[in-house]
Structure formats: C-alpha cells, structure tokens
Backbone as a chain_set.jsonl record, in Angstrom:
{"seq": "MLAFVVVSHGEFANGVVNSSYMIFGQQEKVQTVTFNLDEDPEDLTEKLDAAIATFDVDDQVLFLVDLWGGSPFNAASRIVAEHTDRMGLITGLNLPMLIEAYTVRDKPIDEVIAHLEETGKIGIKHLELLQDGGEDDVL", "coords": {"N": [[33.444, 12.713, -13.353], [32.282, 14.077, -16.359], [29.635, 12.945, -18.698], [29.312, 11.852, -21.948], [26.829, 12.093, -24.553], [26.615, 11.586, -27.95], [24.911, 12.875, -30.343], [23.31, 12.399, -33.769], [21.721, 12.988, -36.841], [21.535, 10.419, -39.104], [24.882, 8.63, -39.536], [26.815, 10.525, -38.759], [27.56, 10.951, -35.84], [28.686, 8.451, -34.953], [31.03, 8.646, -36.644], [32.286, 10.993, -36.08], [32.845, 10.568, -33.396], [34.766, 8.505, -33.715], [36.774, 9.601, -35.143], [37.498, 11.422, -33.148], [38.712, 9.625, -31.454], [40.796, 8.584, -32.726], [42.656, 10.964, -32.779], [42.489, 11.898, -29.925], [42.544, 9.737, -28.412], [41.052, 6.747, -26.767], [37.824, 7.163, -25.067], [36.119, 7.141, -22.071], [32.736, 6.715, -20.798], [31.218, 7.814, -23.119], [28.885, 7.946, -25.47], [27.515, 6.963, -28.454], [24.328, 8.026, -30.59], [22.496, 7.413, -32.996], [20.109, 8.776, -35.4], [18.111, 7.249, -37.781], [16.898, 7.026, -41.136], [14.765, 5.117, -41.265], [13.535, 5.126, -38.746], [11.511, 6.525, -36.152], [10.633, 9.209, -33.936], [10.117, 7.899, -31.441], [11.597, 5.565, -31.462], [14.048, 6.742, -31.496], [14.133, 8.285, -28.984], [13.947, 6.116, -27.235], [16.686, 4.701, -27.643], [18.109, 6.978, -26.718], [17.595, 6.684, -23.999], [18.521, 4.432, -23.513], [21.211, 4.952, -23.859], [21.9, 6.677, -21.8], [21.521, 4.948, -19.683], [23.75, 3.673, -19.224], [25.472, 4.866, -17.983], [26.585, 6.3, -14.731], [24.184, 6.859, -11.937], [24.488, 9.24, -10.96], [26.068, 10.739, -12.564], [27.057, 13.697, -14.366], [25.595, 14.585, -17.478], [26.233, 15.423, -21.024], [24.534, 16.265, -23.794], [25.782, 16.404, -26.987], [24.961, 17.577, -29.92], [24.107, 17.446, -33.478], [22.301, 19.364, -34.728], [20.216, 22.088, -34.226], [17.134, 21.941, -33.484], [16.244, 19.788, -34.937], [15.047, 16.412, -35.075], [16.717, 14.731, -33.265], [17.757, 16.763, -31.602], [15.204, 17.45, -30.495], [14.485, 15.389, -29.143], [16.464, 14.859, -27.179], [16.38, 17.242, -26.019], [14.102, 17.237, -24.412], [14.512, 15.172, -22.663], [16.756, 16.446, -21.29], [15.341, 18.301, -20.068], [13.85, 17.179, -18.035], [16.017, 16.533, -16.467], [17.437, 18.873, -15.288], [19.2, 19.36, -13.395], [21.524, 18.019, -13.712], [22.053, 17.573, -16.405], [22.641, 18.594, -19.817], [22.827, 20.411, -22.941], [24.368, 20.89, -26.024], [24.426, 22.144, -29.3], [25.483, 21.912, -32.861], [27.547, 20.356, -33.23], [31.003, 19.728, -33.734], [34.316, 18.491, -34.716], [36.654, 19.669, -33.341], [35.107, 20.695, -31.025], [34.123, 18.406, -29.892], [36.615, 17.202, -29.232], [37.869, 19.128, -27.501], [36.012, 18.778, -25.514], [36.637, 16.76, -24.047], [38.622, 17.31, -22.598], [38.031, 19.034, -20.919], [36.298, 17.543, -18.996], [36.13, 17.408, -16.433], [35.072, 19.715, -15.096], [32.305, 21.656, -14.062], [29.159, 21.289, -15.436], [27.808, 23.499, -16.636], [30.132, 25.266, -17.006], [31.419, 23.969, -18.901], [29.608, 23.797, -20.973], [29.433, 26.591, -21.721], [32.203, 27.179, -22.506], [32.355, 24.951, -24.417], [30.776, 26.089, -26.496], [32.156, 28.508, -27.287], [34.572, 27.215, -28.316], [33.61, 25.5, -30.447], [32.762, 27.517, -32.22], [35.331, 28.498, -32.674], [36.567, 26.71, -33.839], [35.76, 26.858, -36.635], [37.254, 27.787, -39.431], [38.948, 29.542, -42.395], [41.056, 28.946, -45.029], [43.682, 31.067, -45.94], [44.968, 31.946, -48.578], [48.192, 33.647, -49.805], [48.295, 35.721, -52.524], [50.314, 35.12, -55.536], [52.552, 37.533, -56.467], [53.985, 37.819, -58.528], [56.593, 37.899, -57.905], [59.788, 36.355, -56.735], [59.694, 35.763, -54.104], [59.895, 33.973, -51.169], [57.382, 32.57, -49.091]], "CA": [[33.506, 12.983, -14.789], [31.346, 14.559, -17.461], [29.43, 11.795, -19.337], [28.76, 12.578, -23.226], [25.835, 11.268, -25.543], [26.713, 12.436, -29.017], [23.713, 12.47, -31.11], [23.037, 13.102, -35.026], [21.047, 12.381, -38.127], [22.853, 9.417, -39.704], [26.018, 7.992, -38.849], [27.862, 11.464, -38.352], [27.764, 10.847, -34.412], [29.586, 7.604, -34.876], [32.035, 9.198, -37.484], [33.229, 12.088, -35.311], [33.626, 10.127, -32.339], [35.886, 7.554, -34.075], [37.842, 10.53, -35.412], [38.223, 11.877, -31.892], [39.389, 8.69, -30.532], [42.133, 8.516, -33.394], [43.439, 12.054, -32.314], [42.952, 12.028, -28.524], [42.633, 8.534, -27.735], [39.757, 6.261, -26.513], [37.308, 7.936, -23.923], [35.203, 6.56, -21.009], [31.523, 7.551, -20.799], [31.06, 8.363, -24.21], [27.808, 7.182, -26.047], [26.613, 7.751, -29.789], [23.102, 7.858, -30.965], [22.152, 7.884, -34.557], [18.726, 8.737, -36.016], [17.981, 6.869, -39.311], [15.619, 7.201, -41.839], [13.604, 4.24, -41.044], [13.196, 5.221, -37.231], [10.633, 7.71, -35.731], [11.194, 9.761, -32.724], [10.089, 7.017, -30.354], [12.697, 4.835, -31.449], [15.246, 7.673, -30.98], [14.045, 8.524, -27.483], [14.56, 4.574, -26.498], [17.986, 4.995, -27.902], [18.92, 8.004, -25.847], [17.396, 6.435, -22.706], [19.574, 3.195, -23.449], [22.682, 5.567, -23.597], [22.009, 7.464, -20.555], [21.512, 4.145, -18.689], [25.064, 3.235, -19.328], [26.152, 6.121, -17.092], [26.13, 6.396, -13.251], [22.985, 7.735, -11.897], [24.893, 10.719, -10.266], [26.98, 11.559, -13.538], [26.422, 14.759, -15.268], [25.505, 14.298, -18.773], [25.998, 16.302, -21.675], [24.26, 15.926, -25.078], [26.306, 16.93, -28.049], [23.955, 17.224, -30.921], [24.489, 17.898, -34.568], [21.577, 20.256, -35.549], [19.34, 22.694, -33.378], [15.673, 21.845, -33.81], [15.739, 18.569, -35.426], [14.603, 15.343, -33.942], [17.682, 14.491, -32.072], [17.631, 17.868, -30.861], [13.894, 17.594, -29.693], [14.399, 14.203, -28.134], [17.45, 15.037, -26.43], [16.115, 18.21, -24.964], [12.933, 16.588, -23.534], [15.261, 14.379, -21.58], [17.226, 17.39, -20.557], [14.179, 19.279, -19.341], [13.42, 16.413, -16.903], [17.027, 16.667, -15.461], [18.115, 20.088, -15.479], [20.32, 19.517, -12.472], [22.729, 17.174, -14.147], [22.212, 17.304, -17.725], [22.872, 19.92, -20.674], [22.591, 20.027, -24.333], [24.681, 21.938, -27.046], [24.487, 21.657, -30.878], [26.712, 22.585, -33.658], [28.812, 19.499, -32.955], [31.994, 19.306, -34.642], [35.252, 17.686, -34.088], [37.121, 20.36, -32.36], [34.226, 20.656, -29.959], [34.347, 17.23, -29.1], [37.951, 16.678, -28.532], [37.97, 20.13, -26.52], [35.027, 18.397, -24.404], [37.347, 15.544, -23.541], [39.699, 18.077, -21.82], [37.225, 19.747, -19.773], [35.027, 17.001, -18.719], [36.32, 17.459, -14.891], [34.811, 20.971, -14.759], [30.759, 21.718, -13.963], [28.618, 21.184, -16.778], [27.582, 24.761, -17.31], [31.154, 25.92, -17.571], [31.765, 23.14, -20.122], [28.833, 24.259, -22.211], [29.819, 27.746, -22.221], [33.416, 26.801, -22.937], [32.385, 24.343, -25.877], [30.056, 27.076, -27.401], [33.049, 29.155, -27.965], [35.413, 26.401, -28.975], [32.88, 25.334, -31.59], [32.954, 28.618, -32.888], [36.643, 28.957, -33.086], [37.045, 25.483, -34.868], [35.454, 27.381, -38.007], [38.226, 28.815, -40.113], [39.133, 29.359, -43.655], [42.456, 29.049, -45.454], [43.548, 32.377, -46.92], [46.58, 31.956, -49.475], [48.686, 34.837, -50.341], [48.346, 35.875, -54.141], [51.567, 35.489, -55.955], [52.792, 38.929, -56.754], [55.048, 37.532, -59.816], [58.023, 37.841, -57.527], [59.999, 34.8, -55.975], [59.656, 35.84, -52.542], [59.56, 32.674, -50.289], [56.166, 32.95, -48.143]], "C": [[32.303, 13.089, -15.614], [31.008, 13.372, -18.435], [29.185, 12.444, -20.68], [27.922, 11.468, -23.965], [26.092, 12.18, -26.687], [25.68, 11.861, -30.094], [23.681, 13.029, -32.667], [22.058, 12.376, -35.757], [21.917, 11.455, -38.871], [23.788, 8.931, -38.766], [27.101, 9.054, -38.524], [28.336, 11.006, -36.754], [28.857, 9.735, -34.346], [31.076, 7.973, -35.455], [33.033, 10.103, -36.632], [33.738, 11.566, -34.006], [34.718, 9.056, -32.628], [37.022, 8.501, -34.493], [38.286, 11.013, -34.178], [39.039, 10.972, -31.18], [40.66, 8.537, -31.396], [43.032, 9.732, -32.968], [43.289, 12.119, -30.754], [42.847, 10.765, -27.673], [41.336, 8.119, -27.119], [39.086, 6.876, -25.171], [36.61, 6.881, -23.292], [33.936, 7.333, -21.22], [31.056, 8.325, -21.897], [30.102, 7.393, -25.012], [27.51, 7.827, -27.461], [25.168, 7.228, -29.935], [22.851, 8.419, -32.024], [20.83, 7.598, -34.593], [18.768, 8.45, -37.298], [16.795, 6.943, -39.952], [14.534, 6.298, -41.701], [13.126, 4.235, -39.446], [12.42, 6.388, -37.267], [11.045, 7.887, -34.333], [10.972, 9.024, -31.399], [11.16, 6.132, -30.293], [13.918, 5.7, -30.752], [15.265, 7.976, -29.527], [14.41, 7.068, -26.928], [16.06, 4.73, -26.689], [18.529, 5.783, -26.82], [18.806, 7.418, -24.626], [18.307, 5.079, -22.463], [21.046, 3.901, -23.152], [22.898, 5.931, -22.514], [22.251, 6.257, -19.586], [22.757, 3.474, -18.463], [25.936, 3.916, -18.296], [25.735, 5.927, -15.492], [25.109, 7.262, -13.035], [23.351, 9.298, -11.306], [25.889, 11.354, -11.47], [25.951, 12.809, -14.171], [26.526, 14.278, -16.716], [25.306, 15.184, -19.948], [25.733, 15.914, -23.035], [25.137, 16.752, -26.066], [25.552, 16.715, -29.265], [24.384, 17.894, -32.427], [23.727, 19.296, -34.988], [20.593, 20.959, -34.515], [17.93, 22.288, -34.236], [15.263, 20.515, -34.639], [15.499, 17.702, -34.601], [15.606, 15.048, -33.229], [17.891, 15.445, -31.06], [16.531, 17.704, -29.764], [14.04, 16.473, -28.564], [15.146, 14.204, -26.86], [17.044, 16.136, -25.294], [14.881, 18.117, -23.955], [13.617, 15.873, -22.221], [15.843, 15.339, -20.589], [16.432, 18.182, -19.596], [13.623, 18.567, -18.124], [14.574, 16.22, -16.059], [17.911, 17.777, -15.59], [19.398, 20.233, -14.458], [21.441, 18.787, -12.638], [22.963, 16.722, -15.387], [22.253, 18.572, -18.446], [22.824, 19.223, -22.214], [23.284, 21.184, -25.041], [24.82, 21.467, -28.474], [25.364, 22.403, -31.527], [27.826, 21.646, -33.683], [29.705, 19.496, -34.17], [33.282, 18.871, -33.915], [36.098, 18.405, -33.153], [36.33, 20.71, -31.135], [34.281, 19.656, -29.044], [35.41, 16.826, -28.536], [38.327, 17.665, -27.577], [37.06, 19.585, -25.18], [35.832, 17.584, -23.646], [38.307, 16.262, -22.33], [39.293, 18.836, -20.649], [36.228, 19.087, -18.98], [35.104, 17.05, -16.899], [35.723, 18.774, -14.223], [33.108, 20.783, -14.644], [30.288, 21.775, -15.269], [28.126, 22.588, -17.435], [28.673, 25.523, -17.472], [31.561, 25.304, -18.528], [30.825, 23.614, -21.188], [29.061, 25.67, -22.708], [31.397, 27.842, -22.975], [33.37, 26.173, -24.453], [31.672, 25.308, -26.926], [31.135, 27.838, -28.078], [34.164, 28.415, -28.853], [34.934, 26.083, -30.445], [33.102, 26.384, -32.723], [34.345, 28.857, -33.535], [37.302, 27.893, -34.173], [36.797, 25.92, -36.311], [36.536, 28.265, -38.379], [38.265, 28.66, -41.6], [40.806, 29.327, -43.914], [42.509, 30.253, -46.353], [45.155, 32.263, -47.253], [46.666, 33.347, -49.783], [48.534, 34.582, -51.572], [49.958, 35.935, -54.477], [51.736, 36.699, -56.852], [53.72, 38.782, -57.982], [56.405, 37.671, -59.024], [58.29, 36.526, -56.823], [60.21, 34.89, -54.759], [59.243, 34.357, -51.856], [58.298, 33.332, -49.368], [56.476, 32.833, -46.682]], "O": [[31.402, 12.253, -15.555], [31.95, 12.798, -18.981], [28.837, 13.624, -20.629], [28.204, 10.27, -24.001], [25.873, 13.386, -26.57], [25.643, 10.722, -30.561], [24.06, 14.194, -32.789], [21.603, 11.296, -35.382], [23.037, 11.828, -39.22], [23.635, 8.814, -37.55], [28.184, 8.677, -38.075], [29.522, 10.729, -36.573], [29.897, 9.997, -33.741], [32.111, 7.666, -34.864], [34.252, 9.962, -36.538], [34.799, 11.948, -33.512], [35.525, 8.782, -31.74], [38.176, 8.191, -34.196], [39.507, 11.064, -34.036], [39.929, 11.338, -30.413], [41.684, 8.344, -30.74], [44.221, 9.463, -32.802], [44.348, 12.53, -30.28], [43.027, 10.746, -26.456], [40.497, 8.996, -26.915], [39.835, 7.072, -24.214], [36.473, 5.794, -23.853], [33.965, 8.45, -21.737], [30.527, 9.419, -21.702], [30.423, 6.222, -25.214], [27.296, 9.032, -27.594], [24.839, 6.138, -29.467], [22.901, 9.636, -32.205], [20.301, 6.606, -34.09], [19.366, 9.209, -38.061], [15.723, 6.924, -39.348], [13.399, 6.668, -42.001], [12.386, 3.347, -39.024], [12.522, 7.209, -38.178], [11.632, 7.049, -33.648], [11.521, 9.411, -30.367], [11.685, 5.883, -29.208], [14.55, 5.395, -29.741], [16.319, 7.929, -28.893], [15.297, 7.036, -26.076], [16.671, 4.915, -25.636], [19.355, 5.298, -26.047], [19.825, 7.495, -23.94], [18.724, 4.758, -21.351], [21.861, 3.45, -22.347], [23.986, 5.665, -22.004], [23.093, 6.417, -18.702], [22.838, 2.699, -17.51], [27.001, 3.459, -17.883], [24.655, 5.447, -15.148], [24.978, 8.288, -13.704], [22.585, 10.26, -11.258], [26.439, 12.435, -11.258], [24.738, 12.882, -14.368], [27.498, 13.619, -17.084], [24.223, 15.767, -19.982], [26.601, 15.233, -23.58], [25.139, 17.959, -25.822], [25.513, 15.551, -29.664], [25.04, 18.935, -32.383], [24.358, 20.224, -35.496], [20.071, 20.092, -33.814], [17.806, 22.362, -35.458], [14.095, 20.263, -34.937], [15.645, 17.944, -33.403], [15.227, 15.143, -32.062], [18.149, 15.163, -29.89], [16.716, 17.771, -28.549], [13.775, 16.626, -27.371], [14.755, 13.759, -25.781], [17.257, 16.042, -24.086], [14.739, 18.787, -22.932], [13.28, 16.027, -21.047], [15.627, 15.263, -19.38], [16.838, 18.623, -18.521], [13.006, 19.196, -17.265], [14.356, 15.77, -14.934], [19.068, 17.626, -15.979], [20.353, 20.99, -14.627], [22.344, 18.85, -11.803], [23.743, 15.814, -15.673], [21.948, 19.604, -17.85], [22.796, 18.042, -22.559], [22.936, 22.337, -24.788], [25.347, 20.38, -28.712], [25.967, 23.359, -31.039], [28.937, 21.994, -34.084], [29.328, 19.318, -35.328], [33.347, 18.877, -32.686], [36.331, 17.818, -32.097], [36.997, 21.041, -30.155], [34.426, 19.761, -27.826], [35.387, 16.174, -27.492], [39.117, 17.271, -26.718], [37.344, 19.907, -24.027], [35.708, 17.721, -22.429], [38.61, 15.681, -21.288], [39.97, 19.183, -19.681], [35.39, 19.725, -18.342], [34.132, 16.724, -16.217], [35.826, 18.955, -13.01], [32.631, 19.764, -15.144], [30.958, 22.275, -16.173], [28.077, 22.724, -18.658], [28.461, 26.572, -18.081], [32.218, 26.006, -19.296], [31.294, 23.824, -22.307], [28.922, 25.961, -23.896], [31.6, 28.578, -23.941], [34.01, 26.588, -25.419], [32.001, 25.276, -28.112], [31.144, 27.888, -29.308], [34.594, 28.893, -29.903], [35.617, 26.31, -31.444], [33.518, 26.151, -33.858], [34.506, 29.309, -34.669], [38.175, 28.087, -35.019], [37.512, 25.445, -37.193], [36.761, 29.325, -37.794], [37.661, 27.709, -42.096], [41.633, 29.652, -43.063], [41.713, 30.499, -47.26], [46.154, 32.412, -46.549], [45.727, 34.118, -49.983], [48.585, 33.414, -51.957], [50.741, 36.639, -53.839], [51.088, 36.816, -57.892], [54.211, 39.833, -58.393], [57.402, 37.508, -59.727], [57.427, 35.753, -56.408], [60.96, 34.067, -54.234], [58.202, 33.786, -52.182], [58.325, 34.51, -49.012], [55.614, 33.1, -45.845]]}, "num_chains": 1, "name": "protein.A"}
C-alpha cells in the first residue's frame, strides 16, 4: 500500500487531511508535516524523516506538497532524490487530489503520480450561472 506524507506551509496539511477523513474515512499510512514560521529547513527535514520512519521500510512513499519550490518542496525533494526507487513527489495539493490518492494507493507510484496530476487539474472548476433573460423559465 502506498504511504503518504502531506506537507505544507502552516497548518494546511493538517486541515486538508482532516477534511479528507470527513469525506473518505480515516486512512492508514498518512502522515502530515507542517512547516511553521518559527522553524528552519533543518527542523522540517527532521519532521519529514520522523514521518517516513512511521512507515514500513519497503513502503512506497508519495509526498503530496502544497507548493512547488518552497521549503517543504525542497526538503521533500532531497529525500525523494535519495530514494527514487520507492518515493515520489507531487505539488499543487488539493482536497480532490488527496481523496483520489486514497482510491489508487494500490497502484505503482509512477502511475499514481500521473493520475493525481490530472485529478488535481480536474478538481479546479468554476461555477457558471445562467443569466436571467427576464423569462420565468425554470433552469
């Protein structure tokens, strides 16, 4: 089973994981790591290492990160670079992406990453309301 480390600036990771549990139910092998204002990159790396240590040594691990190029991305990408055989990283974390990740966690990590990249994009939509043309037609 694919394990997840959800990483963000501030408390976003905790919030999005808690929201996903409300919708999809509690999940195994999901850790959150937050990078707070009073921390430095070394603190973040220690927290990431501690999160990974909760998984089995042969688990595939996918980092779901909030933002490309930020400190959480940089720290996680260094870890992934040392374990390319079993770890991956995707940014642009959103709730539809995380929920979808739970449904495909039995697949190989490279397939999951490609799928989640598309799911994240599909999760962005806008509401388009029809303009009232002055008629009493029901929408």
